[in-house]
N, C-alpha and C positions, 0 to 999 in steps of 0.2 A: 821619744816616739812610743816606746813600749809602754811607758807609764800612761800616756794618753789612750792607747788602745785598751789597756787594762781597765782604766776608768770607764771607758765607753762600754766595755763588756760588763762590768759591774753594774752600771746603770741599766743596761738592757736586761740583765738577769733579775734585778730588783723589780723592774716594771713587769716582766713576764711572770715571775713567781707570784707576785701579789695579785695580778689580774687573773691568773689561773686559779688561785685559791678562791677568789671572789666568784668566779664563774662556777666552780664546783659547788660552792655554798648556795648560790642562786638556783642551780639545777637540781640539787639534792633535796629529798624530803627530810624532815627533821629526824625521823627514825633511822635514816641511812646516811646522815651527814657525816658521822665518824668514819664509816666505811668508805664513803666517797673521798674524804680528805686523806685517809690512809692509802687508798688506791692511787690518788694523784701524787702523793709523796713517794710511794714505791716506784711508780713509773718514772718520776723525775730522777730518783736515785739510780735506777737502772740505766737511764740515759747518761747520767754523769759518770757512771762507772764504765759503761761499755763504749762511750765515745772515744776516749783516749786509746783504748785497746784496739778498736776498729781502725782508728787513724794510724796507729803504729803498725798494724799489720798491712794496711794499704801502702803506707810509705815504704815499708820494707820490700814490697813487690812492685811498686809503681814509683813514679816521680812525685814530688810534692804537688805539682800542678794537677796531675791526674788524680791523686788522692783527694785533693781539695774539691775537684769537680765531681768525683764520685760521691763524696759526702754531701755536697750541695744538692745533689739530685734527690736525696732521701726526703728532706722537708718539702721540696717542690712537688714530689709525687704525693706526699701526705696531704699537702694543701689542695691538690687537685682532687683527691679522693674525698676530702672533707667538703669541698665545693659541690661535688656531685651528690653526695649522700645527704648533706644537711641542706634542706631547701626551706627557707623561711620567707 
């Protein structure tokens, strides 16, 4: 079961990271392409580093279920803000 979940996570990470890089490349001008890619990489790395730290702190003070719910709210709020701000 754990192997299947890890494979699913790896597949999702591959899809998201490649599509995010393509989106940054499409939206950046040629002269700012390097800065855009660097910013995207930095934000991704900050998320990878802070996620386990935040989860550990929440689990230490809450139950696993409450910590999972709290962490699930973050991307939902971000998606809502994105939906409101970006109007195409």
